[in-house]
VEXPA-149306 format. One record per residue: x, y negated, z of N, C-alpha, C in turn. Coordinates in pm, whole numbers, padded with zeros to 5 digits, always signed. Example, Ala and Ser with C-alpha at 12.3 -4.5 7.8 and 13.67 -1.06 7.14 Angstrom:
BEGIN
+01319+00569+00780+01230+00450+00780+01320+00330+00780+01285+00225+00708+01367+00106+00714+01290-00003+00787
***
This chain:
BEGIN
-02674-00418+00236-02653-00554+00271-02495-00582+00292-02447-00680+00221-02315-00715+00241-02295-00797+00375-02166-00798+00415-02125-00857+00544-02026-00960+00524-02046-01068+00595-01956-01188+00596-01819-01147+00661-01824-01033+00731-01685-00994+00777-01584-00967+00676-01631-00941+00548-01539-00915+00437-01477-01026+00368-01532-01161+00401-01484-01276+00338-01337-01299+00355-01269-01316+00238-01115-01348+00269-01087-01487+00239-01129-01513+00187-01062-01650+00158-01075-01722+00264-01317-01798-00190-01361-01825-00256-01413-01874-00243-01979-02119-01057-02061-02214-01127-01985-02272-01244-02024-02292-01337-01957-02344-01447-01938-02500-01416-01824-02545-01460-01792-02696-01445-01884-02768-01528-01954-02873-01468-02034-02957-01544-01967-03076-01598-01850-03096-01554-01767-03215-01598-01622-03180-01617-01569-03211-01727-01426-03180-01762-01329-03280-01732-01374-03390-01658-01284-03503-01628-01181-03452-01535-01048-03479-01563-00940-03420-01477-00925-03503-01355-00880-03448-01240-00857-03520-01125-00727-03594-01142-00712-03697-01064-00582-03767-01067-00472-03700-00993-00354-03726-01037-00238-03662-00967-00243-03698-00829-00203-03593-00742-00198-03625-00596-00086-03734-00578-00117-03814-00476-00009-03908-00426+00084-03830-00342+00197-03883-00322+00308-03816-00242+00265-03752-00103+00188-03843-00038+00130-03799+00099+00040-03674+00089-00044-03689-00006-00140-03581-00027-00066-03459-00074+00041-03464-00168+00107-03348-00201+00171-03276-00085+00236-03360+00005+00290-03303+00127+00195-03238+00206+00074-03306+00223-00031-03244+00306-00079-03110+00253-00083-03098+00108-00132-02978+00054-00033-02865+00076+00091-02892+00062+00196-02796+00091+00194-02752+00237+00168-02839+00325+00160-02801+00472+00033-02711+00498-00076-02752+00429-00194-02663+00449-00171-02531+00392-00110-02520+00271-00084-02387+00225+00006-02299+00310+00113-02361+00357+00220-02295+00443+00147-02241+00575+00070-02338+00639+00010-02292+00767-00098-02196+00750-00177-02199+00632-00280-02105+00605-00208-01968+00596-00105-01961+00528-00027-01823+00508+00014-01771+00641+00067-01864+00725+00119-01828+00859+00010-01761+00937-00111-01835+00948-00232-01792+01030-00275-01660+00967-00294-01655+00843-00360-01533+00775-00279-01406+00777-00141-01426+00775-00058-01313+00777+00037-01288+00888+00053-01379+00969+00147-01369+01080+00094-01381+01222-00034-01439+01235-00097-01458+01367-00183-01332+01401-00177-01297+01523-00272-01183+01567-00418-01226+01533-00488-01116+01503-00624-01139+01453-00711-01220+01552-00687-01203+01681-00778-01265+01776-00748-01413+01799-00638-01463+01741-00603-01606+01741-00646-01679+01622-00689-01601+01505-00704-01676+01379-00819-01764+01376-00929-01727+01435-01050-01820+01429-01016-01956+01473-00958-01965+01589-00941-02099+01643-00825-02166+01566-00728-02100+01512-00630-02155+01421-00688-02210+01306-00770-02130+01236-00836-02190+01108-00927-02301+01144-00992-02308+01253-01073-02416+01287-00997-02541+01301-00880-02533+01357-00786-02651+01366-00736-02693+01238-00697-02595+01150-00655-02622+01021-00756-02687+00933-00883-02652+00940-00989-02705+00871-01002-02857+00903-00975-02893+01023-00979-03029+01065-00866-03106+00989-00747-03049+00986-00640-03113+00915-00668-03128+00776-00734-03032+00710-00764-03037+00572-00869-03146+00544-00970-03161+00633-01069-03268+00631-01002-03411+00641-00906-03419+00718-00832-03542+00729-00748-03581+00603-00691-03481+00554-00618-03500+00423-00718-03536+00308-00829-03474+00311-00930-03505+00205-00995-03638+00218-01012-03675+00343-01056-03820+00361-00975-03927+00298-00839-03899+00300-00752-03987+00240-00746-03989+00092-00787-03872+00029-00798-03870-00116-00912-03775-00161-01041-03828-00150-01147-03740-00155-01178-03677-00298-01117-03739-00392-01143-03682-00528-01030-03594-00576-00955-03547-00491-00845-03458-00526-00890-03320-00531-00912-03248-00643-00951-03116-00665-00868-03019-00583-00739-03049-00581-00655-02945-00513-00688-02949-00357-00705-03056-00302-00737-03072-00155-00874-03005-00129-00969-03031-00225-01106-02971-00211-01095-02810-00217-01013-02766-00304-01000-02618-00313-00943-02571-00176-00840-02631-00134-00779-02581-00010-00863-02597+00113-00948-02703+00126-01041-02718+00228-01132-02600+00218-01185-02551+00096-01270-02452+00083-01215-02307+00120-01084-02298+00080-01010-02167+00109-01010-02150+00261-00966-02267+00330-00953-02253+00473-01083-02224+00536-01190-02293+00488-01323-02266+00552-01375-02120+00519-01341-02073+00405-01395-01943+00379-01311-01826+00458-01184-01851+00477-01107-01751+00564-01142-01778+00708-01182-01898+00750-01218-01920+00888-01358-01834+00908-01438-01839+00801-01566-01766+00813-01536-01611+00823-01438-01565+00756-01396-01422+00765-01349-01397+00901-01278-01487+00964-01226-01460+01100-01340-01460+01202-01430-01556+01176-01546-01570+01270-01642-01448+01253-01674-01403+01132-01755-01290+01106-01901-01307+01133-01986-01218+01084-02128-01218+01120-02202-01322+01048-02332-01338+01078-02417-01436+01020-02389-01574+01067-02318-01590+01172-02267-01720+01218-02164-01788+01119-02110-01702+01043-02010-01754+00947-02076-01806+00815-02193-01793+00797-02268-01829+00673-02259-01979+00651-02270-02058+00750-02268-02194+00740-02127-02252+00680-02020-02181+00730-01884-02216+00682-01873-02168+00538-01933-02054+00496-01926-02004+00364-01991-02103+00264-02107-02157+00309-02184-02260+00239-02097-02390+00217-02023-02427+00320-01944-02548+00318-01831-02514+00214-01764-02403+00223-01659-02368+00118-01718-02367-00008-01836-02309-00036-01894-02304-00170-01908-02444-00223-01954-02541-00146-01967-02675-00179-01842-02744-00231-01734-02704-00150-01600-02759-00181-01554-02714-00320-01574-02584-00341-01526-02528-00469-01614-02587-00593-01732-02614-00560-01817-02667-00676-01782-02812-00706-01742-02886-00597-01694-03017-00618-01559-03020-00699-01478-02932-00658-01343-02920-00731-01364-02892-00881-01455-02796-00903-01478-02772-01045-01537-02883-01124-01619-02958-01067-01676-03070-01132-01560-03178-01164-01461-03188-01087-01346-03280-01104-01246-03221-01195-01207-03099-01177-01106-03050-01268-01102-02895-01247-01169-02824-01351-01175-02674-01343-01039-02604-01353-00936-02680-01407-00806-02629-01426-00710-02639-01303-00757-02708-01204-00674-02742-01085-00613-02617-01020-00486-02611-00988-00427-02501-00925-00460-02371-01002-00445-02384-01134-00458-02265-01226-00597-02197-01207-00697-02277-01193-00839-02221-01190-00871-02154-01051-00793-02201-00952-00830-02125-00815-00964-02149-00771-01040-02260-00793-01169-02278-00749-01276-02166-00813-01241-02118-00928-01321-02014-00997-01298-01890-00915-01169-01851-00877-01141-01723-00806-01208-01732-00670-01193-01844-00598-01236-01847-00465-01391-01848-00456-01444-01913-00545-01609-01920-00551-01655-01777-00593-01586-01714-00698-01627-01582-00724-01621-01483-00598-01519-01502-00520-01496-01411-00407-01614-01433-00309-01659-01559-00287-01758-01594-00204-01894-01515-00250-01917-01540-00382-02042-01486-00439-02065-01341-00426-01947-01267-00438-01965-01119-00419-01954-01067-00274-01900-01145-00179-01888-01101-00044-01994-01144+00042-02062-01264+00009-02172-01310+00102-02295-01234+00068-02379-01208+00166-02506-01141+00143-02596-01224+00041-02671-01146-00032-02771-01214-00122-02887-01262-00063-02978-01311-00144-03107-01367-00099-03183-01253-00017-03252-01282+00086-03295-01418+00146-03190-01459+00257-03087-01384+00280-02995-01426+00388-02891-01528+00340-02830-01503+00225-02719-01585+00168-02738-01619+00029-02631-01660-00036-02637-01691-00177-02552-01589-00266-02525-01479-00212-02450-01381-00297-02514-01343-00413-02428-01312-00518-02487-01291-00659-02358-01226-00731-02373-01094-00767-02273-01021-00828-02245-01063-00972-02358-01100-01037-02356-01143-01178-02277-01268-01195-02301-01363-01099-02233-01494-01098-02091-01475-01062-02057-01387-00977-01923-01344-00935-01844-01306-01055-01901-01207-01133-01840-01150-01252-01809-01263-01350-01900-01346-01369-01872-01467-01480-01757-01550-01427-01759-01582-01301-01651-01675-01241-01525-01603-01245-01516-01479-01215-01383-01409-01233-01340-01407-01379-01421-01392-01476-01386-01392-01608-01321-01535-01644-01385-01647-01587-01321-01774-01619-01191-01799-01545-01178-01743-01420-01063-01749-01354-00942-01694-01429-00975-01556-01478-00868-01484-01540-00841-01536-01680-00924-01602-01747-00899-01675-01868-00795-01786-01849-00804-01848-01735-00708-01952-01711-00575-01909-01658-00585-01798-01582-00461-01740-01503-00462-01593-01509-00441-01537-01630-00458-01392-01640-00363-01310-01572-00240-01365-01540-00143-01277-01469-00127-01325-01322-00211-01406-01274-00198-01459-01137-00220-01363-01028-00152-01381-00919-00164-01275-00812-00300-01284-00747-00353-01401-00726-00477-01409-00660-00607-01374-00732-00614-01424-00868-00728-01382-00942-00742-01227-00959-00615-01160-00991-00625-01024-01016-00657-00950-00874-00604-00995-00769-00631-00921-00644-00787-00935-00604-00833-01052-00616-00974-01071-00573-01071-01002-00667-01025-00992-00800-01108-00935-00905-01103-00780-00871-00991-00731-00836-00982-00593-00797-01082-00552-00679-01085-00645-00583-01171-00619-00467-01313-00612-00513-01352-00695-00615-01488-00709-00677-01515-00570-00745-01413-00527-00818-01434-00406-00896-01445-00288-00804-01382-00273-00700-01389-00176-00595-01532-00177-00543-01573-00293-00514-01717-00314-00452-01812-00254-00557-01781-00263-00686-01876-00205-00792-01839-00067-00819-01754+00002-00752-01721+00142-00779-01643+00167-00915-01580+00057-00969-01513+00058-01094-01358+00076-01067-01323+00188-01012-01188+00216-00967-01077+00212-01059-01096+00262-01188-00996+00265-01280-00963+00112-01321-01064+00038-01343-01031-00107-01358-00976-00187-01251-01013-00150-01130-00956-00202-01011-00807-00176-01013-00772-00054-01042-00634-00014-01038-00542-00096-01131-00596-00120-01249-00527-00204-01353-00508-00341-01294-00613-00396-01231-00602-00532-01180-00506-00545-01062-00494-00434-00980-00396-00428-00875-00253-00418-00925-00231-00342-01035-00099-00336-01095-00062-00475-01143-00154-00550-01191-00114-00689-01233-00089-00779-01114-00164-00758-01001-00136-00820-00882+00008-00804-00833+00057-00674-00834+00187-00650-00788+00293-00700-00877+00257-00713-01007+00358-00757-01107+00355-00906-01123+00269-00974-01055+00257-01120-01066+00397-01194-01033+00429-01305-01099+00540-01375-01060+00526-01443-00925+00638-01467-00858+00644-01539-00741+00600-01680-00753+00539-01750-00655+00507-01880-00658+00600-01966-00572+00655-02071-00622+00740-02149-00544+00684-02204-00417+00757-02175-00308+00706-02219-00177+00596-02137-00114+00564-02020-00172+00453-01952-00127+00496-01808-00089+00622-01784-00046+00675-01658-00011+00583-01581+00094+00546-01647+00203+00466-01577+00296+00338-01528+00233+00265-01620+00159+00135-01581+00103+00168-01463+00000+00263-01469-00089+00289-01374-00177+00321-01234-00116+00397-01236-00028+00431-01112+00056+00301-01054+00113+00232-01125+00179+00112-01083+00242+00009-01037+00138-00005-01104+00023-00106-01062-00072-00069-00929-00128+00076-00910-00166+00118-00784-00223+00096-00662-00129+00115-00696+00007+00091-00595+00099-00058-00555+00099-00144-00643+00088-00291-00621+00079-00321-00529-00046-00244-00570-00156-00274-00508-00287-00233-00354-00276-00113-00340-00220-00062-00199-00200-00154-00112-00121-00206-00167-00019-00314-00091+00067-00434-00065-00014-00488-00162-00076-00605-00141-00161-00577-00045-00273-00459-00044-00324-00424+00053-00438-00427+00194-00385-00374+00209-00257-00377+00344-00206-00517+00398-00187-00603+00312-00136-00746+00341-00130-00807+00383-00268-00771+00300-00369-00823+00323-00503-00779+00465-00562-00646+00482-00538-00595+00608-00589-00654+00728-00520-00695+00722-00401-00769+00825-00329-00903+00856-00389-00973+00745-00438-01097+00751-00494-01090+00809-00639-00979+00802-00699-00949+00842-00842-00899+00993-00841-00863+01044-00730-00806+01183-00722-00912+01286-00754
***
């Protein structure tokens, strides 16, 4: 049985209608959410993260209320809720994971290309880390398909390759995971995302060390 303790953060799009460009206020809110998420996830002591993510989720909800059809804000609302679930842990986090899943599905219906296909990556991560039926909605086959779509959109991206590597490790596919982690470490920097990029690369190096031990 899989555990919600592992959630880090993460369906085919039924509608290809693009979302409208974010208005300036929403763009600023999005950048603030991204920055604060990175600070909480990578710089705050673990014991303080659950409360901090709960507060940030409230801020994301306020931003989304101002522009409810913004796929980018839906994605980040979902990311915050899924990482809040990870900080919370246990079956009590399942409700948050379900909320995150709904946000990612809404984003995909509006614009599957938003934020370089981040909704696919985030939703795939949920599908492979959440327990399966009858406890949760976890589904490795669906996760694999969503990762394929994420990587088709953003093949060199730091996040899709890192989370895909985690999925491959979960499947005991260590050689493939190593390749994905190498792509993670070689991914280009993202403007304004220095904390997140540094933290993700540190996670990738640690996972790569674990993978190399499995391959010895």
